N, C-alpha and C positions, 0 to 999 in steps of 0.2 A: 411569427408564424405559429399559431396556437396548435394546429393539427400535427401531432407527432408523426402520423403516418405520411402526411404530405412532406414533412421535413425529411423523413427517412428516405422517401423516394427521390427528393431533390438531391440529397447528399449522394445517394447511389448513382444517380445520373451524372453528377459532376466528378465522380471518381472513375468514370468510364463504363458504368453499367455493371450488372451482375456478372457477366462473362469475363470482366476484367479483374474481378476480385478473387484472389487466392484464398485469403482468410480475413475475417473481420472479428475483432475483439473490442473490448472497452475497459477503461479504468474508471476512476471515480467521476471524471468530468469529460473524458475524451472518447470518441470513436476512433478506433485504430484499424487501418487497412493495409494489408500487404497486396500489392497490385502486380499483375502480369506485365503491363505496359504503362509506365508512368506518363508517357506522352499523351495518353487518352484522357488523363485527368486535368482539371482546371483549378489550379491552386488559388488564383486571384478571385475566381467566382466563389469558391468555398469560403474565402476570407470575408466576403461581403454578403454571404447568404443570410437572409432573414431567418433568425432562429439559431444561427451559429454565432459563437463568440470569437471565432478566429480559426485559423488552420495553419499547419506547418508540415514540412517533410523532415523527419528526423531519422537518420541512418537508414534511409530507404523505406521507412514506414510513414504512411500518410495519417496524420492526426487531425481530427476535426473537433474543436472544443465546443461542447454543447452545454456543459454546466451540470447542475444537480439532476436534471431530467434525462441524463444520458441513458439510464437504464430503460426508460420508456421508449426512447427512440431506437435503441438497440433491439428491443423486443419487436418493434415494427419492421425491422430489417430481416428478422428471422424467416418469415414466409417468402421474402424476396430472394434470399441467398441460400436457404436450406443448409446443406452440409458444409458450406463455406464459413459458417459461424464457428466460433472458437470452442465448440463443444466436442463431444465424442464422435469420431467417424471411424470408418474402417481402417485397418492397418496399412493398406496400400493406397490410401487416399493421397491425392497430390499435395505435396508439402510446399510451404512458402520457401523462397530462397533464404538460406541461412545468413544471418548477419554475422559479422566477424568481431572478434575481440570483445572489448568492454561493451559495445553496443548490444551484442547478443546477450551478455550477462544481464544488463539492465532490462532488456526486453523480457527475459525469463523471469526475473524478480518481479517486475510489474505484473506480468500475466498470472503468476502464482499467488501473489499476496493481495492483489486487488479483489480477487474473487471471494476471499474469506473475510474481508474487512467488515461487512455488515454483521456477521456473527460476533467478531471481536468487539466492535463498537457497542453492540447490544449488551454484551457482558460487562463492558467497561462502564456504561451508563448506569446499569443496575448497581454495580459495585460502588459507583460514586454517590448515588442516592442513598445507599445504605450507610456510607461513611458520613454523609451530611446528617443523617438521622442520628447516628452514633455520637455526633458532636454535641447533641442535646442531652447526653447522658442515658440514652435509651439503648438497651442491650439488643443488638441486631443479630446475635449469634444463635439464638434459640427461639422457640415458640413459632409464631406466625412468620417470622422473618427467615426461618431456616430454609424454606423453599426458595426464597429470593436469593439467599446466599448461594444455594445450589445453582440457580440460574446464572449468577454472575461468574461462577467457577467453571461451568460446563465448557465454554469455548476454549479455555486454556488447558483444562485437564485432558480434553479430547482433541487437542490441537493437531496431533499427528493424523487423525482421520480427516480433518478439514483440509490440511495440506495435501494429503494423498489425493483427494478428489480434484483440487485445483491444479495440482501437478499433472495428474492424469489428463485433464482437459488441455493443459498447455502442451504436453508431449503426445497427445492424441493416442492414448492407450486406454484400455477398458477400465472403467471406474471400479467395478467390483473386484477386479484383481488388484488394483492399487490399494483398495481398502484392506485386502488380505495382507498386503505388505505392511500396512500400518498396524493391523491386528497382531502381526508377529512381534512387533516392538512393544505392544501393550498387553501381551499374553500374561495371564496371572502369574505363571511360574517366574517370568522375568521381573514383573512388577514387585512381587513379594520378596525377591532375592536382593533388591536394591538396598544397600546399606548393611547387609548382613555379612558380607564377605564370602558368601557361598556362590558356587558356580554350578547350579543344578542341571544345566544342559550341556551336552557334549556331542561331538560328531567326529567319528574316526579317531577317537582318543584326544581330540582337542576341545578344551572347554570354551564355551561361548562367553565372550566378555559381557559383563553386566554394567549397564548404564541406566540412568533414569531418563527414559525417553518421553515421559508424559509432558514435560515442559521443554522439549527440544524442537528445533526447526529443521536443521539440515539432515539428520539421519533419514527421515522418511522421504525427503525430497530426493536425496541421492538414491534411495532404494527404488523409488518409482521411476526415476530417470533410467536406472539400470534395467528395470522391468520393460520399459519402452523399447530399448535396444534388443534385449533378449527375445521379447515377444515377436518383434518383426523379423529377426533372424530365423527363428524357428518357423514362423508362418510362411516364409518363402520356400522352405524345403519340404514341408509336410503336405501330402496330397489333400485336396479339398475334402475328400470323403472322411478323413480322420481329423480335420482341423479342430472341430468342436471338442473332441475328446482329448486329443494329444497336446495341442498348443497351450491352452491355459494351464493344464496340470504340469507339463514339463517346464513351462516358464516359472511357475511358483517354486517348483522343486529345485530349480537352479538359483533363482534370484534371492529367495528368502535366506538360505544358508550363506550365500555370498554377502548379503546385506548384514546379517547378524555378526559375521566374522570380520568383515572388511569395511563395507561402505558406511554402516551405521556408526561404528566406533570412530571412523575418520570424521564423519559428520559431527559427532559429539565433541571431538577434540577441536574441530574448526569453530564450533559455536563458543566453546570456552576460550579459545584463543582470540576470537573476534571481540568477545565481551571484555576480556582482560586487556586487550589492546586499547579499546575505547576508554576503559577506566584509567589506564596508564596515561593516555593522551590528556584527559581532562584533569587528572591529578598532577601531571607535570606542567602543563601549560595553563591550567585553571581558566580564568576569565578570557585569556587570549583565544583558547580553543572555542569557547562559547561565542566570542565576537566573530571569529573567522567563519564558523558554521552559519551563524545568523547573517553575516554580511553577504555570503554567497548563496544563501537559501533562495532568494528570488530567482537567481540564474539557474539553480538546480531545478526548481519547479518549472521555469520557463522551458528548459530542455527536456522535461518529462522524466527526470532522474530521481525525483523525490521519494519514490517507492523503494529506492535502494537502501534506505535506512530502516525499513519496516522489519527485516529479520532481527536487527539489533534491538529495536524497541520491543517487539513481541517477546524475544528471548529474555530481555531484562525484566519485563513485567512477570513472566512466567517463573523466573528463577529468583529474582531479588524482591519482587512484589511491587516494584516501581520502575519508572524510567526517567532519565534526565535529558533526553533528546526531544521528547514531545513538548516540553515547555518552550524550547526554542522555536519549534514549528508553530506553537500557539502565538508567540511573539511575531512570527513572520506574517501570519494572517492578519493580525492587528496592525502591523506595519503597512501591509497592502491596503487595508481599510482606511487608515489615517492618510496615506498618500493620495488615495482617490478622493477622499473628502477635502483635503487641502487644495488639490487641483481643481475640484469642482467649484470651490469658492472663488477661484480666479477666472473661470471660464465665462465667456460672454455669450456663446452659442447655447441657447436653452436646451436643444436636443442633446448636445454633448454634456452639458451640466447634469441633465437628468440621468443620462447613461452612467456618468461618473458616480453620482449619488447611489444609483442602484448597485453598481459594482462595489462601492464602499460597504453597503449593507451586506452584500453577498459574502465578501471577505470577512466581515464581522461575524457572520454566522458559520464560517468555516470553509468557504469555497473561494480561493484566491485567483484562479485562472482568469475569470472575467475581468478583474481589475488589472491583472498583468497585461493581457492582450488588448484590452480596450482603452486603458488609460496610461499605464506605466510605459510600455514599450513605444507607443506612438509619440508620446510627449517627452520621453527621456528623463526630464528632471524629477518627476514623481518616482521613477525607478531608482534614481540615485538616493532620493529621500528615504525610500523604503529600505534600501540596502544599509544605509547608515543607521537608521533607527533600529532595524532588526539586529544589526551587529551589537549595538548598545544593549538592546533587550536581551540578546543571547548571553552577553557577558554578565549582565545583571542576574540572570537565572542561576548562573554558576556561583556568583558571589553570595547570593541569598540561599542557595541550596534548594531551589524549587524542584519538586518532583511531581510526576503524574502517576497515579495508582491504577490506571486502566488504559487500554488502547482505545482511543477515541479520535474522531475528527477534530482538529484543533480550532474550534470555533467557540463563541461565547457560551453556547449551550453545554460545552464540556466542563464548565467550571466545577460542578459537583464531583467530578472524578479527581480533582486535585485536593479534595478533603481527605485528610489523613485518617485511615481506618481506626487509629487509636483514639480519635476524638480531639486531638490537638489542632486548634484552628490556625496555627502559625503558617503552615504550608499554603493554605488557601489565601491568607493575607499576602504572603510573599508573591504568589503568582499574579494576584490582582495588581499589586504594585508594579510588577514587571510589564504586564500587558498595558496597563494604563499609561505608564511613562513611554512605552514604545509607541502607542497610538498618538499621544500628544506630540512627541518629537517628530514622528513621521508627518503628521498633519501640518505642523509648524514649518518644517523644512520644505515640504511640498508647496505650501502656500508662498513661502519666501522665494523659492527658486523657480517657480513656474514661469516659463517663457524667457528665463534669463539667458539661456544659450541661443535663443532665437534672435536676440537683438544684435544688431551690427555694431 
């Protein structure tokens, strides 16, 4: 189905119509719906819908896999759904039923980080190209390259502002107020005090703790979440006549001090603790940790939980200058590609073979869901092949010390981002070895195992 508007209309009809949608959002490849009445939606019809690559219900949320064009289909839904889209709405708008426990956490992480991925990927790609140029002995730190260096740094230096907007959208609070919360963390007085040992701000005799928030993730998220609760609480008790004047001002007057003294420091410590925990895990278990993460990565993606590692990856790149989890994700996509390719070689149905080849190319370029839902899950053995190959690839990235120097979609076009900014070509060679072996192992296993479990 080439017409995105027609596809959007069909999807909307199959989830029970506009009146049945509480909220609609999307991630990199999936449309996500919170529905009023699940019985009005048709899951089987969504799975076979022309233009969709599959569908599932995860923790009460309906997910329709569209692929790389999900943004275009989502845009076509906007005039059909209005304020049910995942953007800013009034404070007293109807809220979707809250998910519980870890499901709610994963939903929040996905909603917040999916929205800022385009900016981070843009910065990462530019940084990777500059690193590739530097490998030829060209100075990319000055002259005409200075502006492009600035472009590559902007998404990470102003990360709190990007996160403030996406968190505001997720928790349905005013964006401009959320940006003010981010601005308080990036205020020059605080930025200039980092590393000096000085505490230039105080309130009621208590000094404001000083942290470097420019490369942080959790402080601004905690602050905006706090803003959403405070804003709604005040909005309920202030008369309509005074809302515009009183509610925003009082919300910031309460939230910003609380964030500076309590929420932001807790967020900074959480970020440090999480990063140190991952470092400890990989330093203690080494290749075993890489194998386990790689082995289970297809299942993590299958259940839509792969965005849960984004805070760690983004924080690593912002603080360390590189990340060691993205290489495992890169191996995962190549494992999915190889598994689809190997299965395609054994398929006798020309339509299925063509679909598998298309999915192999899609995963090769960085989008693995089509391969997972179209080839791996229905045929089982390609999924096993991908899991084994990605486990081996993940272990290999740890052994060889492969790093990623920017946040990117883990497809073949992200290779420049693995070029070491110092100009040393070894990291690029290491990641090529990892993904090549992963692809070959996955394709070979998929070809050898295809149909094996179907035999009596």
